[in-house]
MIKOL-176721 format. One line per 8 residues: number of its first residue (from 1); their letters; for each residue x, y, z of C-alpha. Coordinates in steps of 0.2 Angstrom, whole numbers, padded with zeros to 4 digits, always signed. Example, Ala and Ser with C-alpha at 12.3 -4.5 7.8 and 13.67 -1.06 7.14 Angstrom:
1	AS	+0062 -0022 +0039 | +0068 -0005 +0036
***
This chain:
1	MRLVHLLC	+0558 +0491 +0537 | +0563 +0474 +0528 | +0569 +0477 +0511 | +0569 +0463 +0498 | +0582 +0464 +0484 | +0581 +0454 +0468 | +0596 +0449 +0458 | +0598 +0458 +0441
9	LSFCLCVT	+0592 +0446 +0428 | +0604 +0451 +0415 | +0621 +0460 +0412 | +0624 +0478 +0415 | +0634 +0491 +0406 | +0639 +0506 +0416 | +0637 +0523 +0408 | +0647 +0538 +0414
17	PVWANEND	+0635 +0552 +0418 | +0637 +0568 +0408 | +0628 +0584 +0412 | +0632 +0599 +0403 | +0618 +0612 +0405 | +0617 +0611 +0424 | +0601 +0621 +0426 | +0589 +0613 +0414
25	VAVASAHP	+0575 +0602 +0421 | +0561 +0592 +0413 | +0544 +0585 +0419 | +0532 +0576 +0408 | +0516 +0569 +0415 | +0498 +0565 +0411 | +0490 +0581 +0418 | +0496 +0599 +0417
33	LATQAGIE	+0493 +0602 +0436 | +0504 +0587 +0440 | +0518 +0593 +0429 | +0516 +0611 +0437 | +0517 +0602 +0454 | +0534 +0594 +0449 | +0541 +0610 +0442 | +0536 +0620 +0457
41	ILEQGGNA	+0545 +0608 +0469 | +0561 +0608 +0458 | +0560 +0627 +0458 | +0559 +0627 +0477 | +0576 +0617 +0478 | +0569 +0599 +0477 | +0577 +0586 +0467 | +0569 +0574 +0455
49	FDAAVAVT	+0563 +0562 +0469 | +0555 +0576 +0478 | +0546 +0581 +0462 | +0541 +0563 +0460 | +0532 +0563 +0476 | +0523 +0579 +0471 | +0518 +0573 +0454 | +0512 +0556 +0461
57	AALAVVEP	+0501 +0564 +0474 | +0495 +0577 +0462 | +0490 +0564 +0449 | +0481 +0555 +0464 | +0470 +0571 +0465 | +0468 +0577 +0447 | +0468 +0560 +0437 | +0459 +0548 +0448
65	AGSGLGGG	+0454 +0537 +0434 | +0472 +0532 +0432 | +0481 +0532 +0449 | +0479 +0537 +0467 | +0483 +0534 +0485 | +0472 +0518 +0484 | +0483 +0511 +0470 | +0501 +0505 +0467
73	GFWLLHQA	+0516 +0508 +0456 | +0534 +0507 +0452 | +0546 +0521 +0453 | +0562 +0518 +0443 | +0576 +0529 +0450 | +0593 +0535 +0444 | +0604 +0543 +0458 | +0617 +0554 +0449
81	ETNKDIMV	+0628 +0555 +0464 | +0631 +0536 +0465 | +0627 +0533 +0447 | +0616 +0519 +0453 | +0598 +0513 +0448 | +0585 +0506 +0459 | +0566 +0502 +0458 | +0555 +0506 +0472
89	DGREMAPG	+0541 +0493 +0472 | +0525 +0500 +0478 | +0514 +0487 +0470 | +0498 +0482 +0479 | +0498 +0466 +0490 | +0484 +0453 +0491 | +0475 +0454 +0508 | +0479 +0440 +0521
97	KASADMYL	+0462 +0432 +0518 | +0464 +0431 +0499 | +0463 +0414 +0491 | +0466 +0406 +0473 | +0447 +0403 +0472 | +0440 +0419 +0479 | +0432 +0424 +0463 | +0425 +0408 +0458
105	NQQGEFEQ	+0406 +0404 +0459 | +0398 +0388 +0466 | +0400 +0380 +0448 | +0419 +0384 +0449 | +0417 +0398 +0435 | +0427 +0414 +0436 | +0416 +0429 +0441 | +0426 +0443 +0434
113	SHSLNGPL	+0414 +0457 +0440 | +0420 +0452 +0458 | +0438 +0455 +0454 | +0434 +0472 +0445 | +0421 +0481 +0455 | +0419 +0485 +0474 | +0432 +0483 +0488 | +0433 +0464 +0486
121	AAGIPGVP	+0443 +0468 +0470 | +0456 +0479 +0480 | +0473 +0474 +0485 | +0482 +0483 +0499 | +0488 +0500 +0492 | +0507 +0504 +0490 | +0507 +0522 +0484 | +0506 +0530 +0501
129	AGIVYLSE	+0521 +0520 +0507 | +0530 +0523 +0491 | +0529 +0542 +0492 | +0535 +0542 +0510 | +0549 +0531 +0506 | +0555 +0542 +0491 | +0554 +0557 +0502 | +0563 +0550 +0517
137	HYGKLPLK	+0577 +0541 +0508 | +0580 +0551 +0492 | +0572 +0568 +0493 | +0579 +0584 +0500 | +0563 +0593 +0505 | +0551 +0589 +0520 | +0535 +0579 +0515 | +0524 +0594 +0520
145	QSLAPAIR	+0532 +0604 +0506 | +0532 +0590 +0492 | +0513 +0586 +0496 | +0508 +0604 +0497 | +0503 +0606 +0478 | +0492 +0590 +0479 | +0483 +0596 +0495 | +0480 +0613 +0487
153	YALEGFAV	+0472 +0605 +0472 | +0461 +0594 +0483 | +0455 +0608 +0494 | +0453 +0621 +0480 | +0447 +0609 +0467 | +0452 +0606 +0448 | +0442 +0608 +0432 | +0439 +0591 +0424
161	GQHYTDMA	+0444 +0588 +0406 | +0437 +0577 +0392 | +0447 +0562 +0398 | +0440 +0563 +0415 | +0422 +0564 +0408 | +0425 +0549 +0396 | +0432 +0538 +0410 | +0418 +0543 +0422
169	RFRLSVLN	+0405 +0539 +0409 | +0413 +0522 +0406 | +0412 +0518 +0425 | +0397 +0527 +0429 | +0386 +0513 +0435 | +0400 +0507 +0447 | +0404 +0524 +0454 | +0385 +0527 +0457
177	QYTASRRQ	+0384 +0511 +0468 | +0394 +0519 +0482 | +0389 +0535 +0491 | +0407 +0542 +0494 | +0412 +0538 +0476 | +0396 +0547 +0469 | +0398 +0562 +0480 | +0417 +0564 +0476
185	FLDSGQVP	+0417 +0560 +0457 | +0400 +0563 +0450 | +0388 +0578 +0449 | +0371 +0572 +0457 | +0374 +0555 +0450 | +0378 +0561 +0432 | +0395 +0563 +0423 | +0402 +0580 +0427
193	SVGTVIKQ	+0403 +0592 +0411 | +0420 +0597 +0406 | +0425 +0612 +0416 | +0416 +0606 +0432 | +0427 +0609 +0448 | +0430 +0594 +0458 | +0435 +0596 +0476 | +0441 +0582 +0488
201	PDLAHTLN	+0442 +0588 +0506 | +0442 +0570 +0513 | +0457 +0566 +0501 | +0466 +0582 +0507 | +0463 +0576 +0525 | +0471 +0559 +0521 | +0486 +0568 +0513 | +0488 +0579 +0528
209	SIVQQGKA	+0488 +0563 +0539 | +0503 +0557 +0529 | +0512 +0573 +0531 | +0510 +0573 +0550 | +0513 +0554 +0553 | +0522 +0548 +0538 | +0518 +0530 +0533 | +0508 +0527 +0549
217	GFYQGNIA	+0496 +0541 +0544 | +0489 +0529 +0531 | +0492 +0512 +0537 | +0488 +0514 +0555 | +0477 +0525 +0566 | +0461 +0534 +0561 | +0463 +0532 +0542 | +0467 +0514 +0542
225	QRLVEAVQ	+0452 +0511 +0554 | +0441 +0520 +0542 | +0448 +0510 +0527 | +0445 +0493 +0535 | +0428 +0497 +0541 | +0422 +0504 +0524 | +0429 +0489 +0515 | +0422 +0476 +0527
233	QQGGIWTL	+0405 +0484 +0527 | +0404 +0482 +0508 | +0410 +0464 +0507 | +0429 +0466 +0507 | +0442 +0456 +0516 | +0455 +0469 +0522 | +0461 +0469 +0540 | +0471 +0481 +0550
241	DDLQRYEV	+0485 +0469 +0550 | +0485 +0469 +0531 | +0488 +0487 +0531 | +0501 +0487 +0545 | +0510 +0473 +0536 | +0513 +0482 +0520 | +0531 +0487 +0515 | +0539 +0495 +0500
249	KLRQPIKG	+0552 +0484 +0493 | +0568 +0488 +0483 | +0571 +0479 +0467 | +0586 +0478 +0456 | +0581 +0484 +0439 | +0581 +0473 +0424 | +0596 +0477 +0413 | +0600 +0473 +0395
257	LYRGYTIT	+0610 +0479 +0380 | +0603 +0483 +0363 | +0614 +0491 +0349 | +0626 +0500 +0361 | +0612 +0506 +0373 | +0610 +0501 +0390 | +0591 +0496 +0394 | +0586 +0499 +0412
265	SAALPSSG	+0568 +0494 +0416 | +0556 +0487 +0429 | +0559 +0471 +0438 | +0546 +0459 +0445 | +0532 +0460 +0450 | +0532 +0470 +0434 | +0534 +0459 +0419 | +0539 +0474 +0409
273	GIVMVNAL	+0558 +0473 +0410 | +0560 +0455 +0407 | +0548 +0454 +0392 | +0555 +0470 +0384 | +0573 +0464 +0386 | +0568 +0447 +0380 | +0560 +0455 +0364 | +0576 +0466 +0361
281	NQLSAFDL	+0587 +0451 +0362 | +0577 +0442 +0349 | +0578 +0458 +0338 | +0597 +0459 +0340 | +0598 +0445 +0327 | +0590 +0456 +0313 | +0595 +0472 +0304 | +0580 +0483 +0309
289	ADAKTTQK	+0588 +0499 +0303 | +0588 +0494 +0285 | +0572 +0484 +0285 | +0557 +0491 +0276 | +0542 +0495 +0286 | +0532 +0479 +0284 | +0547 +0468 +0287 | +0552 +0478 +0303
297	RHLVIEAM	+0534 +0477 +0310 | +0533 +0458 +0306 | +0549 +0455 +0315 | +0544 +0466 +0330 | +0527 +0457 +0331 | +0535 +0440 +0331 | +0547 +0445 +0345 | +0532 +0452 +0355
305	RRAYRDRS	+0523 +0435 +0352 | +0537 +0425 +0360 | +0541 +0437 +0374 | +0523 +0438 +0379 | +0521 +0419 +0379 | +0536 +0418 +0391 | +0526 +0431 +0402 | +0511 +0420 +0402
313	RFLGDADF	+0521 +0404 +0406 | +0534 +0409 +0419 | +0531 +0426 +0427 | +0524 +0430 +0444 | +0529 +0438 +0461 | +0547 +0432 +0463 | +0545 +0432 +0482 | +0534 +0418 +0479
321	VAIPDYLT	+0539 +0408 +0464 | +0555 +0403 +0456 | +0558 +0413 +0439 | +0570 +0405 +0426 | +0586 +0415 +0426 | +0588 +0413 +0407 | +0573 +0423 +0401 | +0584 +0439 +0398
329	SVDYGKQL	+0600 +0431 +0392 | +0607 +0434 +0375 | +0608 +0416 +0371 | +0590 +0413 +0375 | +0585 +0427 +0364 | +0595 +0420 +0350 | +0586 +0403 +0352 | +0569 +0412 +0351
337	SDTIDPVH	+0575 +0422 +0336 | +0580 +0406 +0327 | +0562 +0401 +0327 | +0556 +0417 +0318 | +0551 +0415 +0300 | +0557 +0431 +0292 | +0542 +0431 +0280 | +0528 +0421 +0288
345	ATPSPALT	+0519 +0423 +0305 | +0520 +0409 +0317 | +0503 +0405 +0324 | +0504 +0406 +0343 | +0497 +0389 +0346 | +0512 +0382 +0335 | +0525 +0389 +0346 | +0536 +0375 +0354
353	DQSIEGED	+0544 +0376 +0371 | +0561 +0384 +0371 | +0573 +0382 +0386 | +0591 +0385 +0389 | +0603 +0374 +0398 | +0612 +0378 +0413 | +0486 +0489 +0411 | +0469 +0511 +0418
361	TTHFSILD	+0486 +0518 +0423 | +0497 +0534 +0422 | +0515 +0538 +0419 | +0527 +0552 +0422 | +0546 +0556 +0418 | +0557 +0568 +0427 | +0575 +0574 +0425 | +0583 +0587 +0437
369	SQGNRVAA	+0598 +0598 +0436 | +0609 +0586 +0444 | +0605 +0572 +0433 | +0594 +0562 +0445 | +0579 +0555 +0435 | +0563 +0546 +0438 | +0552 +0535 +0427 | +0536 +0531 +0436
377	TLSVNYPF	+0521 +0521 +0431 | +0506 +0520 +0443 | +0489 +0512 +0443 | +0473 +0508 +0450 | +0470 +0496 +0436 | +0454 +0498 +0427 | +0448 +0516 +0425 | +0443 +0523 +0442
385	GSGFVAEG	+0449 +0506 +0449 | +0436 +0497 +0459 | +0425 +0512 +0459 | +0424 +0511 +0478 | +0429 +0526 +0489 | +0431 +0522 +0507 | +0420 +0534 +0517 | +0429 +0548 +0526
393	TGVLLNDE	+0446 +0545 +0517 | +0443 +0551 +0499 | +0453 +0536 +0494 | +0448 +0527 +0478 | +0453 +0509 +0479 | +0461 +0499 +0466 | +0455 +0483 +0457 | +0472 +0476 +0455
401	MDDFSSPS	+0467 +0458 +0461 | +0461 +0456 +0443 | +0479 +0456 +0438 | +0481 +0439 +0446 | +0478 +0423 +0436 | +0461 +0417 +0443 | +0459 +0403 +0438 | +0475 +0398 +0429
409	GAANVYGL	+0473 +0400 +0411 | +0459 +0413 +0412 | +0461 +0430 +0404 | +0460 +0446 +0414 | +0451 +0461 +0409 | +0465 +0466 +0397 | +0465 +0448 +0389 | +0481 +0443 +0397
417	VGEKANAI	+0482 +0424 +0401 | +0492 +0418 +0416 | +0497 +0402 +0424 | +0500 +0396 +0442 | +0515 +0407 +0444 | +0503 +0422 +0445 | +0489 +0413 +0455 | +0482 +0423 +0470
425	APYKRPLS	+0490 +0420 +0487 | +0490 +0429 +0503 | +0502 +0444 +0504 | +0507 +0441 +0486 | +0509 +0455 +0473 | +0500 +0453 +0456 | +0510 +0453 +0440 | +0510 +0469 +0432
433	SMTPTFVE	+0514 +0476 +0414 | +0520 +0493 +0420 | +0537 +0497 +0412 | +0546 +0513 +0417 | +0562 +0513 +0407 | +0579 +0522 +0405 | +0589 +0519 +0388 | +0606 +0527 +0388
441	NNDRLLIT	+0623 +0528 +0380 | +0637 +0541 +0382 | +0628 +0552 +0369 | +0609 +0551 +0373 | +0597 +0547 +0386 | +0578 +0542 +0385 | +0566 +0542 +0400 | +0550 +0533 +0394
449	GTPGGSRI	+0534 +0524 +0400 | +0515 +0524 +0397 | +0499 +0517 +0404 | +0489 +0505 +0393 | +0486 +0488 +0402 | +0493 +0473 +0393 | +0499 +0485 +0379 | +0511 +0494 +0390
457	ISMVLLSV	+0526 +0483 +0386 | +0524 +0484 +0367 | +0522 +0503 +0367 | +0538 +0505 +0377 | +0547 +0493 +0366 | +0541 +0503 +0351 | +0547 +0519 +0359 | +0564 +0512 +0363
465	LDFIEGKS	+0566 +0506 +0345 | +0561 +0524 +0338 | +0573 +0532 +0350 | +0588 +0521 +0345 | +0583 +0526 +0327 | +0586 +0544 +0332 | +0567 +0550 +0332 | +0562 +0565 +0343
473	AEVIVAAP	+0551 +0565 +0359 | +0537 +0572 +0349 | +0538 +0559 +0335 | +0540 +0545 +0348 | +0524 +0549 +0358 | +0513 +0552 +0342 | +0519 +0536 +0332 | +0505 +0524 +0327
481	RYHHQYLP	+0505 +0509 +0338 | +0503 +0490 +0336 | +0503 +0476 +0348 | +0504 +0457 +0350 | +0502 +0448 +0367 | +0503 +0429 +0361 | +0485 +0426 +0365 | +0473 +0431 +0358
489	DEVQVENV	+0483 +0427 +0342 | +0480 +0444 +0333 | +0489 +0460 +0330 | +0480 +0475 +0337 | +0483 +0491 +0328 | +0476 +0509 +0331 | +0462 +0516 +0321 | +0473 +0529 +0314
497	GFNEQELD	+0491 +0529 +0307 | +0490 +0513 +0296 | +0484 +0512 +0278 | +0475 +0497 +0270 | +0491 +0493 +0260 | +0501 +0492 +0275 | +0488 +0481 +0284 | +0486 +0470 +0269
505	ALKQRGHH	+0505 +0467 +0268 | +0505 +0460 +0286 | +0489 +0450 +0282 | +0498 +0442 +0267 | +0512 +0436 +0279 | +0499 +0427 +0290 | +0495 +0440 +0303 | +0478 +0441 +0310
513	ITQLSRQY	+0474 +0460 +0311 | +0462 +0468 +0323 | +0459 +0486 +0320 | +0454 +0495 +0336 | +0440 +0508 +0337 | +0452 +0520 +0346 | +0470 +0525 +0349 | +0478 +0519 +0366
521	GDMHVIIQ	+0491 +0524 +0378 | +0497 +0541 +0386 | +0516 +0541 +0384 | +0527 +0554 +0392 | +0545 +0555 +0386 | +0561 +0565 +0390 | +0576 +0564 +0379 | +0593 +0571 +0384
529	DKINSTLN	+0606 +0575 +0370 | +0622 +0575 +0380 | +0633 +0581 +0366 | +0623 +0596 +0362 | +0617 +0599 +0380 | +0598 +0599 +0375 | +0583 +0592 +0383 | +0567 +0587 +0372
537	AASDPRGE	+0551 +0582 +0381 | +0534 +0577 +0375 | +0517 +0571 +0381 | +0506 +0560 +0371 | +0494 +0569 +0360 | +0481 +0556 +0364 | +0480 +0562 +0382 | +0479 +0579 +0390
545	GQATVTTL	+0496 +0579 +0399 | +0510 +0592 +0398 | +0529 +0591 +0396 | +0539 +0606 +0402 | +0557 +0609 +0400 | +0564 +0624 +0410 | +0580 +0632 +0416 | +0580 +0635 +0435
553	EK	+0587 +0652 +0441 | +0604 +0650 +0449
***
């Protein structure tokens, strides 16, 4: 297998691993059954990477609105034995017949429905290759054992919760368009009521095919043939060669340093690590610890504005385009911070060029008793992805092609604007916002991440700032959230957690406030206190996930 390595885009600070309570483990994920699957594998002698395989596969069964075998993701790994970090890139890949104008109508206008709904919207999935790679290269247990919980859930079924019904209602019309989707996820064409048991025997069969044949069990043979036939029958452009061509890639994570903590985060094709380190480098110029609430929020918003602008201008699949190497440098961060007015908002269109010489989704965090850890963010993009299940496979396909810039300057479904660096091309991987992250010094460790489309990076940034201020996992995942992504030029805030006085204070500084009708994100966090030998884990109260800390039997 050909592995492509990217150079680290910033400096690194090595932290000596410290592990005092050697039998403690923690798993935090978006669904209780997925968390239980991870704990089950750890109790059977597996390590964090085996548990990551189990949780990834379990989420594919019980949280299909967020991820699945038909999607992609990034697994950020820390291997305790070698004290090294690596990112496994299982991001989707554009099919070989993809083109920059494939979603334009005869008038040259962007038809977004074609990049969101149905198999034409789907990139070649990376999750199956990712779980096989994790198991074969980092795990201790056979794939049969690690996938057993997911296969059990698929055969025996799981009771749907409120989140499932909400997402199914949101995508009801698209799910109803396809026979296999309607049969698998709906109840006679209607949204299942809470408590309805969903069984997925076809998905169990596909998981068993992966157990028996590894990567070839999905990307070649009977499953691959069924996928391609189903896609092409509904207007998609996949070929068997596309599936056989797919490879997991290894990336060197993005590294940064902020107030004595090492930041380790996702590398391209995720924009998350670059954008977040860029923002933190800007914020290093200010004393956030002593800043009052409005002042702190103002500075964070301005840093978000500039970092997201660089995302729009420069970032794409680094295997296809050249990325400026200064974006995560401290000097460049200082140049950007010098443009921040400490009192007044800078309108996004007024930002001048700076240079230096020379998305629905899911997340889980795992820490095992040896100190191995995983932060993984996975996605099928929009809730229930493309809405298309390939007949006979149980595989719900993603709609990640919408994450490309099509055309240049057009906003995707999450409002992100991109340029030529992220244009569609055959075999290219679309730019992502997924931001699995580790934050660490000699005393404390944070494992964090969340779903949330374009708001992922800003949410993780806020969690990092809260952690460095000493807040607990429970406080971090429940904190009110705000977001700025350069364009549109507005600060999006949740519908709870901000009083009128706080919002007025931001408005007086020139910020345009848009209060959303809901909360967003589903963060899952683990904190290790190395001094006191304690673990603190929490799942976002906005979701239905579960965080479990337990002591393994010796």
